[in-house]
DOBA-163576 format. One record per residue (C-alpha): residue number from 1; residue in three letters; chain; x, y, z. Coordinates in steps of 0.05 Angstrom, whole numbers. Example, Ala and Ser with C-alpha at 12.3 -4.5 7.8 and 13.67 -1.06 7.14 Angstrom:
BEGIN
+-----+-----+----+--------+--------+--------+
!   i !  aa ! ch !      x !      y !      z !
+-----+-----+----+--------+--------+--------+
!   1 ! Ala !  A !    246 !    -90 !    156 !
!   2 ! Ser !  A !    273 !    -21 !    143 !
+-----+-----+----+--------+--------+--------+
This chain:
BEGIN
+-----+-----+----+--------+--------+--------+
!   i !  aa ! ch !      x !      y !      z !
+-----+-----+----+--------+--------+--------+
!   1 ! Met !  A !   -506 !    -76 !   -760 !
!   2 ! Leu !  A !   -534 !   -145 !   -745 !
!   3 ! Cys !  A !   -609 !   -151 !   -753 !
!   4 ! Cys !  A !   -643 !   -214 !   -728 !
!   5 ! Ile !  A !   -717 !   -225 !   -735 !
!   6 ! Ala !  A !   -752 !   -281 !   -697 !
!   7 ! Pro !  A !   -795 !   -324 !   -744 !
!   8 ! Phe !  A !   -855 !   -319 !   -697 !
!   9 ! Pro !  A !   -871 !   -286 !   -630 !
!  10 ! Gly !  A !   -838 !   -321 !   -570 !
!  11 ! Phe !  A !   -785 !   -355 !   -613 !
!  12 ! Glu !  A !   -712 !   -338 !   -604 !
!  13 ! Ser !  A !   -662 !   -369 !   -651 !
!  14 ! Pro !  A !   -597 !   -398 !   -624 !
!  15 ! Leu !  A !   -558 !   -343 !   -660 !
!  16 ! Val !  A !   -599 !   -288 !   -627 !
!  17 ! Ser !  A !   -591 !   -323 !   -560 !
!  18 ! Lys !  A !   -515 !   -328 !   -569 !
!  19 ! Tyr !  A !   -506 !   -255 !   -586 !
!  20 ! Ala !  A !   -552 !   -233 !   -529 !
!  21 ! Cys !  A !   -511 !   -274 !   -481 !
!  22 ! Leu !  A !   -446 !   -244 !   -507 !
!  23 ! Ile !  A !   -473 !   -174 !   -500 !
!  24 ! Arg !  A !   -496 !   -187 !   -428 !
!  25 ! His !  A !   -427 !   -215 !   -410 !
!  26 ! Ala !  A !   -392 !   -155 !   -441 !
!  27 ! Gln !  A !   -437 !   -107 !   -403 !
!  28 ! Asn !  A !   -424 !   -144 !   -338 !
!  29 ! Asp !  A !   -349 !   -145 !   -349 !
!  30 ! Arg !  A !   -349 !    -70 !   -364 !
!  31 ! Thr !  A !   -390 !    -56 !   -301 !
!  32 ! Thr !  A !   -343 !    -99 !   -259 !
!  33 ! Leu !  A !   -282 !    -64 !   -286 !
!  34 ! Glu !  A !   -312 !      5 !   -272 !
!  35 ! Met !  A !   -331 !    -16 !   -201 !
!  36 ! Arg !  A !   -265 !    -50 !   -184 !
!  37 ! Met !  A !   -225 !    -18 !   -128 !
!  38 ! Lys !  A !   -166 !     24 !   -152 !
!  39 ! Ile !  A !   -103 !     37 !   -113 !
!  40 ! Tyr !  A !    -55 !     91 !   -138 !
!  41 ! Trp !  A !     17 !     83 !   -118 !
!  42 ! Phe !  A !     90 !     96 !   -133 !
!  43 ! Lys !  A !    152 !     63 !   -105 !
!  44 ! Ala !  A !    159 !     92 !    -35 !
!  45 ! Gln !  A !    148 !     73 !     37 !
!  46 ! Ala !  A !     75 !     93 !     47 !
!  47 ! Pro !  A !     49 !     58 !    -15 !
!  48 ! Arg !  A !     92 !     -2 !      3 !
!  49 ! Arg !  A !     53 !    -18 !     66 !
!  50 ! Val !  A !    -14 !    -11 !     30 !
!  51 ! Leu !  A !      8 !    -55 !    -28 !
!  52 ! Ala !  A !     37 !   -107 !     19 !
!  53 ! Leu !  A !    -27 !   -109 !     59 !
!  54 ! Ala !  A !    -70 !   -114 !     -4 !
!  55 ! Lys !  A !    -27 !   -172 !    -29 !
!  56 ! His !  A !    -26 !   -206 !     39 !
!  57 ! Leu !  A !   -102 !   -203 !     45 !
!  58 ! Gly !  A !   -115 !   -221 !    -27 !
!  59 ! Val !  A !   -151 !   -156 !    -44 !
!  60 ! Asp !  A !   -180 !   -154 !   -114 !
!  61 ! Ala !  A !   -159 !    -85 !   -140 !
!  62 ! Glu !  A !   -130 !    -49 !   -199 !
!  63 ! Phe !  A !    -62 !    -21 !   -181 !
!  64 ! Ile !  A !    -43 !     42 !   -219 !
!  65 ! Glu !  A !     28 !     70 !   -214 !
!  66 ! Val !  A !     32 !    146 !   -212 !
!  67 ! Asp !  A !     91 !    171 !   -252 !
!  68 ! Met !  A !    118 !    220 !   -201 !
!  69 ! Met !  A !    177 !    242 !   -243 !
!  70 ! Ala !  A !    130 !    260 !   -300 !
!  71 ! Gly !  A !     86 !    302 !   -255 !
!  72 ! Gly !  A !     32 !    250 !   -244 !
!  73 ! Leu !  A !     20 !    271 !   -172 !
!  74 ! Arg !  A !      4 !    342 !   -196 !
!  75 ! Ala !  A !    -41 !    321 !   -253 !
!  76 ! Pro !  A !   -110 !    353 !   -245 !
!  77 ! Asp !  A !   -147 !    287 !   -247 !
!  78 ! Tyr !  A !   -103 !    258 !   -193 !
!  79 ! Ala !  A !   -102 !    321 !   -150 !
!  80 ! Glu !  A !   -178 !    319 !   -151 !
!  81 ! Leu !  A !   -174 !    250 !   -118 !
!  82 ! Asn !  A !   -118 !    269 !    -70 !
!  83 ! Pro !  A !   -110 !    344 !    -58 !
!  84 ! Asn !  A !    -45 !    330 !    -20 !
!  85 ! Met !  A !    -17 !    306 !    -86 !
!  86 ! Lys !  A !     15 !    246 !    -52 !
!  87 ! Ala !  A !      5 !    170 !    -54 !
!  88 ! Pro !  A !    -25 !    122 !    -39 !
!  89 ! Thr !  A !    -97 !    137 !    -57 !
!  90 ! Leu !  A !   -154 !     87 !    -57 !
!  91 ! Val !  A !   -218 !     93 !    -98 !
!  92 ! Asp !  A !   -273 !     43 !    -83 !
!  93 ! Gly !  A !   -338 !     63 !   -116 !
!  94 ! Asp !  A !   -357 !    131 !    -89 !
!  95 ! Arg !  A !   -306 !    127 !    -32 !
!  96 ! Val !  A !   -239 !    160 !    -41 !
!  97 ! Leu !  A !   -187 !    152 !     14 !
!  98 ! Trp !  A !   -117 !    178 !     24 !
!  99 ! Glu !  A !    -69 !    167 !     82 !
! 100 ! Ser !  A !    -40 !     97 !     86 !
! 101 ! Ser !  A !    -65 !     83 !    157 !
! 102 ! Ala !  A !   -137 !     97 !    137 !
! 103 ! Ile !  A !   -130 !     56 !     74 !
! 104 ! Met !  A !   -101 !     -3 !    112 !
! 105 ! Ala !  A !   -158 !     -1 !    163 !
! 106 ! Tyr !  A !   -208 !      2 !    106 !
! 107 ! Leu !  A !   -178 !    -58 !     70 !
! 108 ! Cys !  A !   -176 !    -99 !    134 !
! 109 ! Thr !  A !   -249 !    -82 !    148 !
! 110 ! Lys !  A !   -269 !   -102 !     77 !
! 111 ! Lys !  A !   -232 !   -167 !     83 !
! 112 ! Glu !  A !   -253 !   -179 !    156 !
! 113 ! Ser !  A !   -181 !   -183 !    178 !
! 114 ! Asp !  A !   -161 !   -171 !    250 !
! 115 ! Met !  A !    -97 !   -137 !    227 !
! 116 ! Trp !  A !   -141 !    -77 !    241 !
! 117 ! Pro !  A !   -181 !    -98 !    303 !
! 118 ! Ala !  A !   -248 !    -69 !    283 !
! 119 ! His !  A !   -286 !   -109 !    335 !
! 120 ! Ser !  A !   -239 !    -99 !    395 !
! 121 ! Pro !  A !   -235 !    -28 !    423 !
! 122 ! Thr !  A !   -179 !    -48 !    470 !
! 123 ! Asp !  A !   -137 !    -74 !    412 !
! 124 ! Gln !  A !   -154 !    -14 !    370 !
! 125 ! Val !  A !   -126 !     32 !    424 !
! 126 ! Glu !  A !    -61 !     -9 !    425 !
! 127 ! Val !  A !    -54 !     -6 !    349 !
! 128 ! Val !  A !    -70 !     68 !    347 !
! 129 ! Arg !  A !    -17 !     81 !    400 !
! 130 ! Trp !  A !     37 !     52 !    356 !
! 131 ! Leu !  A !     11 !     85 !    293 !
! 132 ! Ser !  A !     15 !    151 !    329 !
! 133 ! Trp !  A !     83 !    136 !    357 !
! 134 ! Asn !  A !    108 !    120 !    288 !
! 135 ! Asp !  A !     81 !    184 !    257 !
! 136 ! Cys !  A !    106 !    229 !    313 !
! 137 ! His !  A !    173 !    196 !    332 !
! 138 ! Trp !  A !    197 !    135 !    294 !
! 139 ! Ala !  A !    183 !    157 !    223 !
! 140 ! Pro !  A !    218 !    225 !    231 !
! 141 ! Ala !  A !    277 !    189 !    262 !
! 142 ! Val !  A !    288 !    138 !    206 !
! 143 ! Ala !  A !    265 !    183 !    148 !
! 144 ! Pro !  A !    331 !    220 !    136 !
! 145 ! Phe !  A !    367 !    154 !    125 !
! 146 ! Tyr !  A !    312 !    126 !     81 !
! 147 ! Phe !  A !    309 !    189 !     39 !
! 148 ! Glu !  A !    384 !    197 !     30 !
! 149 ! Tyr !  A !    396 !    126 !      8 !
! 150 ! Ile !  A !    330 !     95 !    -17 !
! 151 ! Val !  A !    291 !    154 !    -45 !
! 152 ! Lys !  A !    351 !    188 !    -77 !
! 153 ! Gly !  A !    375 !    122 !   -105 !
! 154 ! Thr !  A !    306 !    103 !   -132 !
! 155 ! Phe !  A !    294 !    168 !   -168 !
! 156 ! Gly !  A !    366 !    186 !   -185 !
! 157 ! Ile !  A !    368 !    252 !   -148 !
! 158 ! Gly !  A !    439 !    252 !   -122 !
! 159 ! Pro !  A !    485 !    219 !    -71 !
! 160 ! Pro !  A !    469 !    213 !      3 !
! 161 ! Asp !  A !    484 !    274 !     46 !
! 162 ! Leu !  A !    529 !    241 !     97 !
! 163 ! Glu !  A !    538 !    303 !    139 !
! 164 ! Leu !  A !    463 !    309 !    147 !
! 165 ! Leu !  A !    459 !    237 !    169 !
! 166 ! Lys !  A !    512 !    247 !    223 !
! 167 ! Ser !  A !    466 !    296 !    257 !
! 168 ! Ser !  A !    407 !    247 !    252 !
! 169 ! Val !  A !    439 !    188 !    289 !
! 170 ! Ala !  A !    423 !    210 !    360 !
! 171 ! Asn !  A !    349 !    218 !    347 !
! 172 ! Leu !  A !    345 !    150 !    314 !
! 173 ! Ile !  A !    381 !    116 !    371 !
! 174 ! Lys !  A !    335 !    151 !    422 !
! 175 ! Tyr !  A !    273 !    120 !    392 !
! 176 ! Ala !  A !    306 !     54 !    372 !
! 177 ! Lys !  A !    318 !     42 !    447 !
! 178 ! Val !  A !    243 !     51 !    459 !
! 179 ! Leu !  A !    223 !      2 !    404 !
! 180 ! Asp !  A !    277 !    -48 !    419 !
! 181 ! Gly !  A !    256 !    -50 !    492 !
! 182 ! His !  A !    184 !    -60 !    473 !
! 183 ! Leu !  A !    200 !   -116 !    425 !
! 184 ! Ser !  A !    239 !   -155 !    476 !
! 185 ! Gly !  A !    200 !   -220 !    484 !
! 186 ! Arg !  A !    151 !   -200 !    429 !
! 187 ! His !  A !    146 !   -220 !    356 !
! 188 ! Tyr !  A !     99 !   -163 !    336 !
! 189 ! Val !  A !     90 !    -91 !    355 !
! 190 ! Ala !  A !     18 !    -96 !    380 !
! 191 ! Cys !  A !    -34 !   -146 !    404 !
! 192 ! Asp !  A !     14 !   -206 !    401 !
! 193 ! Arg !  A !     -2 !   -216 !    327 !
! 194 ! Leu !  A !     12 !   -185 !    260 !
! 195 ! Thr !  A !    -25 !   -118 !    253 !
! 196 ! Val !  A !    -23 !    -57 !    209 !
! 197 ! Ala !  A !     23 !    -27 !    262 !
! 198 ! Asp !  A !     79 !    -74 !    241 !
! 199 ! Phe !  A !     73 !    -53 !    168 !
! 200 ! Gln !  A !     70 !     20 !    188 !
! 201 ! Leu !  A !    132 !     19 !    232 !
! 202 ! Ala !  A !    172 !    -25 !    185 !
! 203 ! Ser !  A !    159 !     10 !    120 !
! 204 ! Met !  A !    223 !     52 !    121 !
! 205 ! Ala !  A !    263 !     13 !    173 !
! 206 ! Thr !  A !    259 !    -51 !    131 !
! 207 ! Asp !  A !    314 !    -21 !     88 !
! 208 ! Trp !  A !    359 !     -7 !    148 !
! 209 ! Arg !  A !    419 !    -43 !    120 !
! 210 ! Glu !  A !    416 !     -8 !     53 !
! 211 ! Ser !  A !    404 !     58 !     88 !
! 212 ! Asp !  A !    461 !     52 !    137 !
! 213 ! Met !  A !    414 !     61 !    196 !
! 214 ! Pro !  A !    452 !     47 !    261 !
! 215 ! Leu !  A !    407 !    -10 !    284 !
! 216 ! Lys !  A !    458 !    -67 !    292 !
! 217 ! Glu !  A !    459 !    -56 !    367 !
! 218 ! Phe !  A !    384 !    -66 !    373 !
! 219 ! Pro !  A !    375 !   -142 !    365 !
! 220 ! His !  A !    300 !   -143 !    378 !
! 221 ! Ile !  A !    287 !    -93 !    323 !
! 222 ! Val !  A !    331 !   -132 !    275 !
! 223 ! Arg !  A !    296 !   -197 !    292 !
! 224 ! Trp !  A !    228 !   -165 !    282 !
! 225 ! Leu !  A !    247 !   -134 !    215 !
! 226 ! Asp !  A !    278 !   -198 !    190 !
! 227 ! Gly !  A !    217 !   -237 !    212 !
! 228 ! Leu !  A !    171 !   -191 !    171 !
! 229 ! Leu !  A !    214 !   -204 !    109 !
! 230 ! Arg !  A !    193 !   -277 !    113 !
! 231 ! Ile !  A !    122 !   -255 !     96 !
! 232 ! Pro !  A !    120 !   -260 !     20 !
! 233 ! Ala !  A !     75 !   -200 !     10 !
! 234 ! Trp !  A !    120 !   -156 !     53 !
! 235 ! Ser !  A !    185 !   -178 !     21 !
! 236 ! Asp !  A !    157 !   -167 !    -49 !
! 237 ! Pro !  A !     98 !   -118 !    -48 !
! 238 ! Trp !  A !    108 !    -85 !   -115 !
! 239 ! Pro !  A !     63 !   -101 !   -175 !
! 240 ! Gln !  A !    104 !   -137 !   -228 !
! 241 ! Ser !  A !     83 !    -93 !   -286 !
! 242 ! Ser !  A !     51 !    -27 !   -277 !
! 243 ! Pro !  A !     -3 !     19 !   -303 !
! 244 ! Cys !  A !     21 !     90 !   -308 !
! 245 ! Phe !  A !    -15 !    154 !   -289 !
! 246 ! Pro !  A !    -15 !    201 !   -326 !
! 247 ! Gly !  A !     -8 !    166 !   -394 !
! 248 ! Ala !  A !    -31 !    100 !   -421 !
! 249 ! Gln !  A !    -68 !     60 !   -369 !
! 250 ! Asn !  A !    -45 !    -13 !   -372 !
! 251 ! Ala !  A !    -85 !    -42 !   -315 !
! 252 ! Leu !  A !    -58 !    -95 !   -269 !
! 253 ! Thr !  A !    -99 !   -137 !   -222 !
! 254 ! Ile !  A !    -70 !   -172 !   -161 !
! 255 ! Ser !  A !   -118 !   -218 !   -126 !
+-----+-----+----+--------+--------+--------+
């Protein structure tokens, strides 16, 4: 224990001043670390769009990978944050958010980005239309291909079920025609600019070649997807080294 006594009232020695300053900085650093936004993720399509957006906007956050194969999504501490036991999950102070669309809107609002048009009700309606279309139609159409090739390959859970995919082609083509027609003459899905709708719709379809999705006959979709891959944060959204939950927390900051 260091004990410093000032020689007379009102006097502070340089040594005392130095240690007081160091203590204040340590306390401030600890408070900042505790208050820093946290985003929990694992390598899949929904976390991809949140991580890409965070990187694109320069969000200062701690990115914590959930070890899904070790049961991290079911860990009591994580399930308390996200009772769906899925990812991504955002923690920002007292606010806890799950569902990638909500997280993306929140990040855009914090960073004052019009990728979520917080100040334009008309543009909001347009973005919400495509978010809804994705969740109800496009995502279910591309998901079988993404799961059979990307998810199974990532987590080593067996070869693609090609018979299942044969029965999924018609539904994908049905909605690919809708999206391809909409993208004719457009570079982005909504509002004539990059929005969270682009990241939402592209999160599984971006791997269309690796997933053997029958999209070659839809040139506007291919052009749009290839254009998004020229955005650095979209083409490489994943943190380079990763904290792990549960287990040792080796925090990574991307800003």
